[in-house]
KELUM-527629 format. One record per atom (N, C-alpha, C, CB): atom name; residue number from 1; residue in three letters; z, x, y. Coordinates in Angstrom, 1 decimal, decimal comma, always signed. Each point is the difference from the previous one (the first is absolute). Glycine has a CB too. Layout:
BEGIN
("CA" NUM "ALA" (Z X Y)),
...
This chain:
BEGIN
("N" 1 "UNK" (-4,5 -18,7 -7,7)),
("CA" 1 "UNK" (-0,3 +1,4 +0,0)),
("C" 1 "UNK" (+1,3 +0,7 +0,2)),
("CB" 1 "UNK" (-2,4 -0,3 +0,7)),
("N" 2 "UNK" (+2,6 +1,4 -1,4)),
("CA" 2 "UNK" (+1,2 +0,8 +0,1)),
("C" 2 "UNK" (-0,2 +1,3 +0,8)),
("CB" 2 "UNK" (+0,8 -1,0 -2,1)),
("N" 3 "UNK" (+0,2 +1,8 +1,9)),
("CA" 3 "UNK" (-0,1 +1,4 +0,6)),
("C" 3 "UNK" (+0,7 +1,0 -0,9)),
("CB" 3 "UNK" (+0,0 -1,0 +2,3)),
("N" 4 "UNK" (-0,5 +2,2 -2,3)),
("CA" 4 "UNK" (+0,6 +1,1 -0,8)),
("C" 4 "UNK" (+0,3 +1,1 +1,0)),
("CB" 4 "UNK" (-1,3 -0,6 -2,1)),
("N" 5 "UNK" (+2,4 +1,3 +1,8)),
("CA" 5 "UNK" (+0,3 +1,1 +0,9)),
("C" 5 "UNK" (-0,8 +1,3 -0,4)),
("CB" 5 "UNK" (+2,3 -1,0 +0,3)),
("N" 6 "UNK" (-2,5 +1,8 +0,6)),
("CA" 6 "UNK" (-0,7 +1,3 -0,3)),
("C" 6 "UNK" (+0,7 +1,1 +0,7)),
("CB" 6 "UNK" (-2,2 -1,2 -0,3)),
("N" 7 "UNK" (+2,1 +2,4 -0,2)),
("CA" 7 "UNK" (+0,6 +1,2 +0,5)),
("C" 7 "UNK" (-1,0 +1,1 -0,3)),
("CB" 7 "UNK" (+2,4 -0,8 -0,3)),
("N" 8 "UNK" (-3,1 +1,4 +1,3)),
("CA" 8 "UNK" (-1,0 +1,0 -0,3)),
("C" 8 "UNK" (+0,3 +1,3 +0,8)),
("CB" 8 "UNK" (-1,7 -1,9 -0,4)),
("N" 9 "UNK" (+1,6 +3,0 -0,2)),
("CA" 9 "UNK" (+0,1 +1,3 +0,7)),
("C" 9 "UNK" (-1,4 +0,5 +0,2)),
("CB" 9 "UNK" (+2,3 +0,5 -1,0)),
("N" 10 "UNK" (-2,6 +0,0 +2,2)),
("CA" 10 "UNK" (-1,4 +0,5 +0,2)),
("C" 10 "UNK" (+0,1 +1,2 +0,9)),
("CB" 10 "UNK" (-1,0 -2,3 -0,3)),
("N" 11 "UNK" (+0,0 +3,1 +0,3)),
("CA" 11 "UNK" (+0,0 +1,2 +0,8)),
("C" 11 "UNK" (-1,3 +0,0 +0,9)),
("CB" 11 "UNK" (+1,2 +1,3 -1,7)),
("N" 12 "UNK" (-1,1 -0,7 +2,9)),
("CA" 12 "UNK" (-1,1 +0,0 +0,9)),
("C" 12 "UNK" (+0,5 +0,7 +1,3)),
("CB" 12 "UNK" (-1,0 -2,1 -1,0)),
("N" 13 "UNK" (+0,0 +2,5 +1,7)),
("CA" 13 "UNK" (+0,3 +0,7 +1,3)),
("C" 13 "UNK" (+0,7 -1,0 +1,0)),
("CB" 13 "UNK" (-2,0 +1,5 -0,3)),
("N" 14 "UNK" (+1,6 -2,8 +0,1)),
("CA" 14 "UNK" (+0,6 -1,0 +0,9)),
("C" 14 "UNK" (+0,4 -1,2 -1,0)),
("CB" 14 "UNK" (-1,3 +0,7 +2,1)),
("N" 15 "UNK" (+2,1 -1,6 -1,5)),
("CA" 15 "UNK" (+0,4 -1,2 -0,8)),
("C" 15 "UNK" (-1,2 -0,8 -0,3)),
("CB" 15 "UNK" (+2,3 +0,0 +1,1)),
("N" 16 "UNK" (-3,2 -0,1 -0,1)),
("CA" 16 "UNK" (-1,3 -0,8 -0,1)),
("C" 16 "UNK" (-0,8 +0,5 -1,2)),
("CB" 16 "UNK" (+0,0 -0,5 +2,5)),
("N" 17 "UNK" (-0,1 +1,9 -2,6)),
("CA" 17 "UNK" (-0,8 +0,6 -1,1)),
("C" 17 "UNK" (+0,6 -0,3 -1,3)),
("CB" 17 "UNK" (-0,8 +1,8 +1,6)),
("N" 18 "UNK" (+2,2 -1,7 -1,7)),
("CA" 18 "UNK" (+0,7 -0,3 -1,2)),
("C" 18 "UNK" (-0,1 -1,4 -0,4)),
("CB" 18 "UNK" (+1,5 +1,8 +0,5)),
("N" 19 "UNK" (-1,4 -2,7 +0,5)),
("CA" 19 "UNK" (-0,1 -1,5 -0,3)),
("C" 19 "UNK" (-1,4 -0,3 -0,6)),
("CB" 19 "UNK" (+1,6 -0,5 +1,9)),
("N" 20 "UNK" (-2,6 +1,0 -1,3)),
("CA" 20 "UNK" (-1,4 -0,3 -0,4)),
("C" 20 "UNK" (-0,2 +0,5 -1,5)),
("CB" 20 "UNK" (-0,9 +0,2 +2,4)),
("N" 21 "UNK" (+1,5 +1,0 -2,7)),
("CA" 21 "UNK" (-0,1 +0,5 -1,3)),
("C" 21 "UNK" (+0,7 -0,8 -1,0)),
("CB" 21 "UNK" (-0,2 +2,3 +0,9)),
("N" 22 "UNK" (+1,4 -2,8 -0,5)),
("CA" 22 "UNK" (+0,8 -0,9 -0,9)),
("C" 22 "UNK" (-0,7 -1,3 -0,3)),
("CB" 22 "UNK" (+2,1 +1,1 +0,9)),
("N" 23 "UNK" (-2,6 -1,7 +0,2)),
("CA" 23 "UNK" (-0,7 -1,3 -0,2)),
("C" 23 "UNK" (-1,3 +0,2 -0,9)),
("CB" 23 "UNK" (+0,9 -0,7 +2,3)),
("N" 24 "UNK" (-1,6 +1,8 -2,0)),
("CA" 24 "UNK" (-1,2 +0,2 -0,8)),
("C" 24 "UNK" (+0,3 +0,2 -1,5)),
("CB" 24 "UNK" (-1,1 +1,1 +2,0)),
("N" 25 "UNK" (+2,2 -0,4 -2,3)),
("CA" 25 "UNK" (+0,4 +0,3 -1,4)),
("C" 25 "UNK" (+0,5 -1,4 -0,6)),
("CB" 25 "UNK" (+0,7 +2,4 +0,6)),
("N" 26 "UNK" (+0,0 -3,2 +0,1)),
("CA" 26 "UNK" (+0,4 -1,3 -0,5)),
("C" 26 "UNK" (-1,1 -0,9 -0,3)),
("CB" 26 "UNK" (+2,1 +0,3 +1,2)),
("N" 27 "UNK" (-3,1 -0,3 -0,3)),
("CA" 27 "UNK" (-1,2 -0,8 -0,2)),
("C" 27 "UNK" (-0,8 +0,5 -1,2)),
("CB" 27 "UNK" (-0,1 -0,5 +2,4)),
("N" 28 "UNK" (+0,1 +1,8 -2,6)),
("CA" 28 "UNK" (-0,7 +0,6 -1,2)),
("C" 28 "UNK" (+0,7 -0,4 -1,3)),
("CB" 28 "UNK" (-0,8 +1,9 +1,4)),
("N" 29 "UNK" (+2,1 -1,8 -1,3)),
("CA" 29 "UNK" (+0,8 -0,3 -1,2)),
("C" 29 "UNK" (+0,1 -1,5 -0,3)),
("CB" 29 "UNK" (+1,3 +2,0 +0,4)),
("N" 30 "UNK" (-1,2 -2,9 +0,6)),
("CA" 30 "UNK" (+0,3 -1,4 -0,2)),
("C" 30 "UNK" (-1,1 -0,9 +0,5)),
("CB" 30 "UNK" (+2,3 +0,5 +0,3)),
("N" 31 "UNK" (-3,4 +0,0 +0,2)),
("CA" 31 "UNK" (-1,1 -0,8 +0,4)),
("C" 31 "UNK" (+0,1 -0,5 +1,4)),
("CB" 31 "UNK" (-0,3 -0,6 -2,3)),
("N" 32 "UNK" (-0,8 -0,1 +2,7)),
("CA" 32 "UNK" (-0,1 -0,5 +1,4)),
("C" 32 "UNK" (+0,1 -1,5 +0,0)),
("CB" 32 "UNK" (-1,5 +1,9 +0,6)),
("N" 33 "UNK" (+2,0 -2,5 -1,7)),
("CA" 33 "UNK" (+0,0 -1,4 -0,2)),
("C" 33 "UNK" (+1,1 -0,8 +0,8)),
("CB" 33 "UNK" (-1,0 +0,5 -2,2)),
("N" 34 "UNK" (+1,8 +0,2 +2,9)),
("CA" 34 "UNK" (+1,1 -0,6 +0,8)),
("C" 34 "UNK" (+1,2 -0,4 -0,9)),
("CB" 34 "UNK" (-1,7 -0,8 +1,7)),
("N" 35 "UNK" (+2,8 +0,6 -1,1)),
("CA" 35 "UNK" (+1,2 -0,4 -0,8)),
("C" 35 "UNK" (+0,4 +1,0 -1,1)),
("CB" 35 "UNK" (-0,6 -2,4 +0,5)),
("N" 36 "UNK" (+0,5 +3,7 -0,2)),
("CA" 36 "UNK" (+0,3 +1,0 -1,0)),
("C" 36 "UNK" (+1,5 +0,3 +0,0)),
("CB" 36 "UNK" (-2,3 +1,0 +0,3)),
("N" 37 "UNK" (+3,0 -1,3 +0,8)),
("CA" 37 "UNK" (+1,4 +0,3 +0,1)),
("C" 37 "UNK" (+0,3 +1,5 +0,3)),
("CB" 37 "UNK" (+0,5 -1,9 -1,6)),
("N" 38 "UNK" (-1,6 +2,5 +2,1)),
("CA" 38 "UNK" (+0,1 +1,5 +0,3)),
("C" 38 "UNK" (-0,3 +0,2 +1,5)),
("CB" 38 "UNK" (-0,6 +0,6 -2,4)),
("N" 39 "UNK" (+0,7 +0,7 +2,8)),
("CA" 39 "UNK" (-0,4 +0,4 +1,3)),
("C" 39 "UNK" (-1,4 -0,3 +0,3)),
("CB" 39 "UNK" (+1,7 +1,8 -0,1)),
("N" 40 "UNK" (-2,5 -2,1 -0,9)),
("CA" 40 "UNK" (-1,4 -0,3 +0,2)),
("C" 40 "UNK" (-0,2 -1,3 +0,9)),
("CB" 40 "UNK" (-0,5 +1,0 -2,2)),
("N" 41 "UNK" (+1,5 -1,8 +2,3)),
("CA" 41 "UNK" (+0,0 -1,3 +0,8)),
("C" 41 "UNK" (+0,3 +0,3 +1,4)),
("CB" 41 "UNK" (+0,7 -1,3 -2,0)),
("N" 42 "UNK" (-0,3 +2,5 +2,4)),
("CA" 42 "UNK" (+0,4 +0,3 +1,4)),
("C" 42 "UNK" (-1,2 +0,6 +0,8)),
("CB" 42 "UNK" (+2,4 +0,3 -0,8)),
("N" 43 "UNK" (-2,4 -0,7 +2,0)),
("CA" 43 "UNK" (-1,1 +0,4 +0,9)),
("C" 43 "UNK" (+0,5 +1,0 +1,1)),
("CB" 43 "UNK" (-1,2 -2,1 -0,4)),
("N" 44 "UNK" (+2,5 +2,2 +0,5)),
("CA" 44 "UNK" (+0,6 +0,9 +1,0)),
("C" 44 "UNK" (+1,4 +0,3 -0,4)),
("CB" 44 "UNK" (-1,4 -1,0 +1,8)),
("N" 45 "UNK" (+2,1 +1,8 -1,0)),
("CA" 45 "UNK" (+1,4 +0,4 -0,3)),
("C" 45 "UNK" (+0,7 +0,1 +1,4)),
("CB" 45 "UNK" (-0,6 +1,2 -2,2)),
("N" 46 "UNK" (+1,9 -1,2 +2,1)),
("CA" 46 "UNK" (+0,9 +0,1 +1,1)),
("C" 46 "UNK" (+1,0 +1,1 -0,3)),
("CB" 46 "UNK" (-0,3 -2,4 +0,7)),
("N" 47 "UNK" (+0,4 +3,4 +0,2)),
("CA" 47 "UNK" (+1,0 +1,1 -0,3)),
("C" 47 "UNK" (+1,4 -0,6 +0,2)),
("CB" 47 "UNK" (-1,7 +1,8 +0,8)),
("N" 48 "UNK" (+2,6 -1,5 -1,8)),
("CA" 48 "UNK" (+1,4 -0,4 +0,1)),
("C" 48 "UNK" (+0,8 +1,3 +0,1)),
("CB" 48 "UNK" (-0,5 -2,2 -1,3)),
("N" 49 "UNK" (+1,2 +2,4 +2,3)),
("CA" 49 "UNK" (+0,9 +1,2 +0,1)),
("C" 49 "UNK" (+1,2 -0,1 -0,9)),
("CB" 49 "UNK" (-0,7 +0,3 +2,4)),
("N" 50 "UNK" (+1,0 +0,8 -3,0)),
("CA" 50 "UNK" (+1,1 +0,1 -0,9)),
("C" 50 "UNK" (+1,2 +0,7 +0,7)),
("CB" 50 "UNK" (-1,5 +0,1 -2,0)),
("N" 51 "UNK" (+2,7 -0,7 +2,0)),
("CA" 51 "UNK" (+1,1 +0,6 +0,7)),
("C" 51 "UNK" (+0,2 +1,5 -0,4)),
("CB" 51 "UNK" (+1,0 -2,3 +0,2)),
("N" 52 "UNK" (-0,6 +3,1 +0,7)),
("CA" 52 "UNK" (+0,3 +1,4 -0,3)),
("C" 52 "UNK" (+1,0 +0,1 -1,1)),
("CB" 52 "UNK" (-0,6 +0,7 +2,4)),
("N" 53 "UNK" (+0,4 +0,2 -3,3)),
("CA" 53 "UNK" (+1,0 +0,3 -1,1)),
("C" 53 "UNK" (-0,1 -1,0 -1,1)),
("CB" 53 "UNK" (+1,4 +0,9 +1,7)),
("N" 54 "UNK" (-2,4 -1,8 -1,7)),
("CA" 54 "UNK" (-0,2 -1,0 -1,1)),
("C" 54 "UNK" (-1,3 +0,3 -0,7)),
("CB" 54 "UNK" (+1,2 -1,7 +1,3)),
("N" 55 "UNK" (-1,1 +1,7 -2,7)),
("CA" 55 "UNK" (-1,1 +0,1 -0,8)),
("C" 55 "UNK" (-0,9 -1,2 +0,1)),
("CB" 55 "UNK" (+1,3 +1,5 -1,6)),
("N" 56 "UNK" (-2,6 -1,3 +1,6)),
("CA" 56 "UNK" (-1,0 -1,1 +0,1)),
("C" 56 "UNK" (+0,2 -1,0 -1,0)),
("CB" 56 "UNK" (-1,6 +1,6 +0,9)),
("N" 57 "UNK" (+1,7 -1,2 -2,2)),
("CA" 57 "UNK" (+0,2 -1,0 -1,0)),
("C" 57 "UNK" (+1,3 -0,8 +0,1)),
("CB" 57 "UNK" (-1,3 +1,5 -1,5)),
("N" 58 "UNK" (+2,4 -0,9 +2,0)),
("CA" 58 "UNK" (+1,2 -0,7 +0,2)),
("C" 58 "UNK" (-0,2 -1,0 +1,1)),
("CB" 58 "UNK" (+1,3 +2,0 -0,8)),
("N" 59 "UNK" (-2,0 -1,6 +1,9)),
("CA" 59 "UNK" (-0,2 -0,9 +1,1)),
("C" 59 "UNK" (-0,8 -1,2 -0,4)),
("CB" 59 "UNK" (+0,2 +1,9 +1,6)),
("N" 60 "UNK" (-1,2 -1,7 -2,4)),
("CA" 60 "UNK" (-0,9 -1,1 -0,5)),
("C" 60 "UNK" (+0,9 -1,0 -0,8)),
("CB" 60 "UNK" (-2,0 +1,5 -0,1)),
("N" 61 "UNK" (+2,9 -1,0 -0,7)),
("CA" 61 "UNK" (+0,9 -0,9 -0,8)),
("C" 61 "UNK" (+0,9 -0,8 +1,0)),
("CB" 61 "UNK" (+0,0 +1,7 -1,9)),
("N" 62 "UNK" (+0,5 -1,1 +3,0)),
("CA" 62 "UNK" (+0,8 -0,7 +1,0)),
("C" 62 "UNK" (-0,9 -1,1 +0,5)),
("CB" 62 "UNK" (+1,3 +2,1 +0,6)),
("N" 63 "UNK" (-2,5 -1,8 -0,3)),
("CA" 63 "UNK" (-0,9 -1,1 +0,6)),
("C" 63 "UNK" (-0,3 -1,1 -1,0)),
("CB" 63 "UNK" (-1,1 +1,7 +1,4)),
("N" 64 "UNK" (+0,9 -1,4 -2,7)),
("CA" 64 "UNK" (-0,2 -1,1 -1,0)),
("C" 64 "UNK" (+1,3 -0,8 +0,0)),
("CB" 64 "UNK" (-1,6 +1,4 -1,4)),
("N" 65 "UNK" (+2,8 -0,8 +1,4)),
("CA" 65 "UNK" (+1,2 -0,7 -0,1)),
("C" 65 "UNK" (+0,4 -0,8 +1,2)),
("CB" 65 "UNK" (+0,7 +1,7 -1,5)),
("N" 66 "UNK" (-1,3 -1,4 +2,7)),
("CA" 66 "UNK" (+0,3 -0,7 +1,2)),
("C" 66 "UNK" (-0,5 -1,4 +0,1)),
("CB" 66 "UNK" (+0,0 +2,2 +1,1)),
("N" 67 "UNK" (-0,9 -2,6 -2,0)),
("CA" 67 "UNK" (-0,6 -1,3 +0,1)),
("C" 67 "UNK" (+1,1 -1,1 -0,1)),
("CB" 67 "UNK" (-2,1 +0,9 -1,0)),
("N" 68 "UNK" (+2,0 -1,8 +2,0)),
("CA" 68 "UNK" (+0,9 -1,1 +0,1)),
("C" 68 "UNK" (+1,4 +0,3 +0,4)),
("CB" 68 "UNK" (-1,3 -0,9 -1,8)),
("N" 69 "UNK" (+1,7 +2,1 +2,1)),
("CA" 69 "UNK" (+1,3 +0,4 +0,4)),
("C" 69 "UNK" (+0,1 -0,1 +1,5)),
("CB" 69 "UNK" (+0,3 +1,5 -1,9)),
("N" 70 "UNK" (+0,8 -2,0 +2,5)),
("CA" 70 "UNK" (+0,1 -0,2 +1,4)),
("C" 70 "UNK" (+0,7 +1,2 +0,7)),
("CB" 70 "UNK" (+0,0 -2,5 -0,4)),
("N" 71 "UNK" (+0,7 +3,3 -0,4)),
("CA" 71 "UNK" (+0,9 +1,0 +0,6)),
("C" 71 "UNK" (-0,7 +1,4 +0,0)),
("CB" 71 "UNK" (+2,0 -1,3 -0,8)),
("N" 72 "UNK" (-3,3 +1,4 +0,9)),
("CA" 72 "UNK" (-0,7 +1,3 +0,0)),
("C" 72 "UNK" (-0,4 +0,3 +1,5)),
("CB" 72 "UNK" (-0,8 -0,3 -2,5)),
("N" 73 "UNK" (+0,7 +1,5 +2,8)),
("CA" 73 "UNK" (-0,5 +0,4 +1,4)),
("C" 73 "UNK" (-1,4 -0,6 +0,2)),
("CB" 73 "UNK" (+1,4 +2,1 +0,0)),
("N" 74 "UNK" (-1,7 -2,3 +1,2)),
("CA" 74 "UNK" (-1,4 -0,6 +0,4)),
("C" 74 "UNK" (-1,1 +1,0 -0,5)),
("CB" 74 "UNK" (+1,1 -1,2 +2,0)),
("N" 75 "UNK" (-0,9 +2,5 -1,9)),
("CA" 75 "UNK" (-1,0 +0,9 -0,4)),
("C" 75 "UNK" (-0,3 -0,1 -1,5)),
("CB" 75 "UNK" (+0,7 +1,6 +1,8)),
("N" 76 "UNK" (+0,3 -1,8 -2,6)),
("CA" 76 "UNK" (-0,2 -0,2 -1,4)),
("C" 76 "UNK" (-0,7 -1,3 -0,3)),
("CB" 76 "UNK" (+2,1 +1,4 -0,5)),
("N" 77 "UNK" (-1,7 -2,4 +1,2)),
("CA" 77 "UNK" (-0,6 -1,4 -0,2)),
("C" 77 "UNK" (-1,5 +0,1 +0,4)),
("CB" 77 "UNK" (+2,2 -1,1 +0,5)),
("N" 78 "UNK" (-2,5 +1,7 +0,6)),
("CA" 78 "UNK" (-1,4 +0,1 +0,4)),
("C" 78 "UNK" (-0,8 +0,8 -1,1)),
("CB" 78 "UNK" (+0,7 -0,1 +2,5)),
("N" 79 "UNK" (-0,2 +1,2 -2,9)),
("CA" 79 "UNK" (-0,7 +0,8 -1,0)),
("C" 79 "UNK" (-0,1 -0,8 -1,3)),
("CB" 79 "UNK" (+0,8 +2,2 +1,0)),
("N" 80 "UNK" (+0,2 -2,9 -1,4)),
("CA" 80 "UNK" (+0,0 -0,8 -1,2)),
("C" 80 "UNK" (-1,1 -1,1 +0,1)),
("CB" 80 "UNK" (+2,4 +0,4 -0,3)),
("N" 81 "UNK" (-2,6 -1,0 +1,4)),
("CA" 81 "UNK" (-1,1 -1,0 +0,2)),
("C" 81 "UNK" (-1,4 +0,6 -0,3)),
("CB" 81 "UNK" (+1,4 -1,2 +1,7)),
("N" 82 "UNK" (-1,6 +2,5 -1,2)),
("CA" 82 "UNK" (-1,2 +0,6 -0,2)),
("C" 82 "UNK" (-0,2 +0,2 -1,5)),
("CB" 82 "UNK" (+0,1 +1,2 +2,2)),
("N" 83 "UNK" (+0,9 -0,6 -2,9)),
("CA" 83 "UNK" (-0,1 +0,3 -1,4)),
("C" 83 "UNK" (-0,2 -1,3 -0,9)),
("CB" 83 "UNK" (+1,5 +1,9 +0,4)),
("N" 84 "UNK" (-1,0 -3,0 +0,0)),
("CA" 84 "UNK" (+0,0 -1,2 -0,8)),
("C" 84 "UNK" (-1,1 -1,0 +0,4)),
("CB" 84 "UNK" (+2,4 +0,2 -0,3)),
("N" 85 "UNK" (-3,3 +0,2 +1,2)),
("CA" 85 "UNK" (-1,1 -0,9 +0,4)),
("C" 85 "UNK" (-1,2 +0,2 -0,9)),
("CB" 85 "UNK" (+0,8 +0,0 +2,4)),
("N" 86 "UNK" (-1,0 -0,8 -3,4)),
("CA" 86 "UNK" (-1,2 +0,2 -0,9)),
("C" 86 "UNK" (-1,3 -0,1 +0,7)),
("CB" 86 "UNK" (+1,4 -0,9 -1,8)),
("N" 87 "UNK" (-1,5 +0,2 +2,9)),
("CA" 87 "UNK" (-1,3 -0,1 +0,7)),
("C" 87 "UNK" (-0,2 +1,0 +1,1)),
("CB" 87 "UNK" (+0,0 -2,4 -0,6)),
("N" 88 "UNK" (+1,1 +3,1 +1,0)),
("CA" 88 "UNK" (-0,1 +0,9 +1,1)),
("C" 88 "UNK" (-0,3 +1,4 -0,4)),
("CB" 88 "UNK" (+1,6 -1,4 +1,2)),
("N" 89 "UNK" (-1,4 +2,4 -0,3)),
("CA" 89 "UNK" (-0,3 +1,4 -0,4)),
("C" 89 "UNK" (+1,0 +0,6 -0,9)),
("CB" 89 "UNK" (-1,1 +0,2 +2,2)),
("N" 90 "UNK" (+0,7 +0,8 -2,9)),
("CA" 90 "UNK" (+0,9 +0,8 -0,8)),
("C" 90 "UNK" (+1,0 +0,7 +0,9)),
("CB" 90 "UNK" (-1,7 +0,3 -1,8)),
("N" 91 "UNK" (+2,9 +0,0 +1,2)),
("CA" 91 "UNK" (+1,0 +0,8 +0,7)),
("C" 91 "UNK" (-0,3 +1,5 -0,4)),
("CB" 91 "UNK" (+1,8 -1,9 +0,1)),
("N" 92 "UNK" (-1,8 +2,7 +0,9)),
("CA" 92 "UNK" (-0,3 +1,5 -0,2)),
("C" 92 "UNK" (+1,2 +0,8 +0,4)),
("CB" 92 "UNK" (-2,5 -0,4 +0,3)),
("N" 93 "UNK" (+2,9 +1,3 -1,2)),
("CA" 93 "UNK" (+1,2 +0,9 +0,3)),
("C" 93 "UNK" (-0,5 +1,4 -0,1)),
("CB" 93 "UNK" (+1,6 -1,7 -0,8)),
("N" 94 "UNK" (-1,3 +2,6 +1,8)),
("CA" 94 "UNK" (-0,3 +1,4 -0,1)),
("C" 94 "UNK" (+0,9 +0,6 -1,1)),
("CB" 94 "UNK" (-0,8 +0,1 +2,5)),
("N" 95 "UNK" (+0,3 +0,7 -3,4)),
("CA" 95 "UNK" (+0,8 +0,6 -1,0)),
("C" 95 "UNK" (-0,2 +1,5 +0,0)),
("CB" 95 "UNK" (-0,2 -2,1 -1,4)),
("N" 96 "UNK" (+0,1 +2,7 +2,5)),
("CA" 96 "UNK" (-0,3 +1,5 +0,1)),
("C" 96 "UNK" (-1,4 +0,2 +0,5)),
("CB" 96 "UNK" (+1,6 +0,4 -1,8)),
("N" 97 "UNK" (-1,9 +0,9 +2,1)),
("CA" 97 "UNK" (-1,3 +0,3 +0,6)),
("C" 97 "UNK" (-1,1 -0,4 -1,0)),
("CB" 97 "UNK" (+1,1 +1,9 +1,3)),
("N" 98 "UNK" (-2,0 -2,7 -0,8)),
("CA" 98 "UNK" (-1,1 -0,4 -0,8)),
("C" 98 "UNK" (+0,3 -1,0 -1,1)),
("CB" 98 "UNK" (-1,0 +2,1 +0,6)),
("N" 99 "UNK" (+2,2 -2,6 -0,7)),
("CA" 99 "UNK" (+0,4 -0,9 -1,1)),
("C" 99 "UNK" (+0,5 -1,3 +0,6)),
("CB" 99 "UNK" (+0,6 +1,9 -1,5)),
("N" 100 "UNK" (-1,1 -3,0 +0,9)),
("CA" 100 "UNK" (+0,3 -1,3 +0,5)),
("C" 100 "UNK" (+0,4 -0,9 -1,2)),
("CB" 100 "UNK" (-1,6 +0,3 +2,0)),
("N" 101 "UNK" (+2,4 -1,3 -1,7)),
("CA" 101 "UNK" (+0,3 -1,0 -1,0)),
("C" 101 "UNK" (-0,4 -1,4 +0,7)),
("CB" 101 "UNK" (+2,0 +1,4 -1,1)),
("N" 102 "UNK" (-2,7 -2,1 +0,3)),
("CA" 102 "UNK" (-0,4 -1,4 +0,4)),
("C" 102 "UNK" (+0,7 -1,0 -0,9)),
("CB" 102 "UNK" (-2,3 +0,8 +0,9)),
("N" 103 "UNK" (+2,9 -1,8 -0,4)),
("CA" 103 "UNK" (+0,7 -1,0 -0,8)),
("C" 103 "UNK" (-0,1 -1,4 +0,6)),
("CB" 103 "UNK" (+1,6 +1,8 -0,7)),
("N" 104 "UNK" (-1,4 -2,7 -0,1)),
("CA" 104 "UNK" (+0,0 -1,4 +0,5)),
("C" 104 "UNK" (-0,3 -1,0 -1,1)),
("CB" 104 "UNK" (-0,7 +0,8 +2,2)),
("N" 105 "UNK" (+0,4 -2,0 -1,8)),
("CA" 105 "UNK" (-0,4 -1,1 -0,9)),
("C" 105 "UNK" (-1,5 -0,2 +0,2)),
("CB" 105 "UNK" (+2,3 -1,1 +0,1)),
("N" 106 "UNK" (-3,0 +0,7 -1,1)),
("CA" 106 "UNK" (-1,4 -0,3 +0,0)),
("C" 106 "UNK" (-0,3 -1,2 -0,8)),
("CB" 106 "UNK" (-0,6 +2,4 +0,3)),
("N" 107 "UNK" (-0,3 -3,2 +0,2)),
("CA" 107 "UNK" (-0,3 -1,2 -0,7)),
("C" 107 "UNK" (-0,6 +0,2 -1,4)),
("CB" 107 "UNK" (-0,5 -1,0 +2,1)),
("N" 108 "UNK" (+1,0 +0,2 -3,1)),
("CA" 108 "UNK" (-0,4 +0,1 -1,4)),
("C" 108 "UNK" (-0,4 -1,3 -0,6)),
("CB" 108 "UNK" (+1,4 +2,0 -0,2)),
């Protein structure tokens, strides 16, 4: 079994509300049959702080690129592990008031 990456923008009063809406939409679009490679496979999320002055999308790219590199800061390595764990929670990034980005790998 493989994994696919996902990147989902969602809105809600809280990250939990946005996550639930994103998962529900993915299940509606891709079904409940498991191994969809979407956020539908995730049961929870972990908030990942974005360094000040950094765009969320740029930071996510830094995290994707950190895999296997030894010369990255511990905070980047820890966030990268969250993002790249297909069986673990989704990574969640605040993207402004009431806006959230969920990203990661999901089983496919």
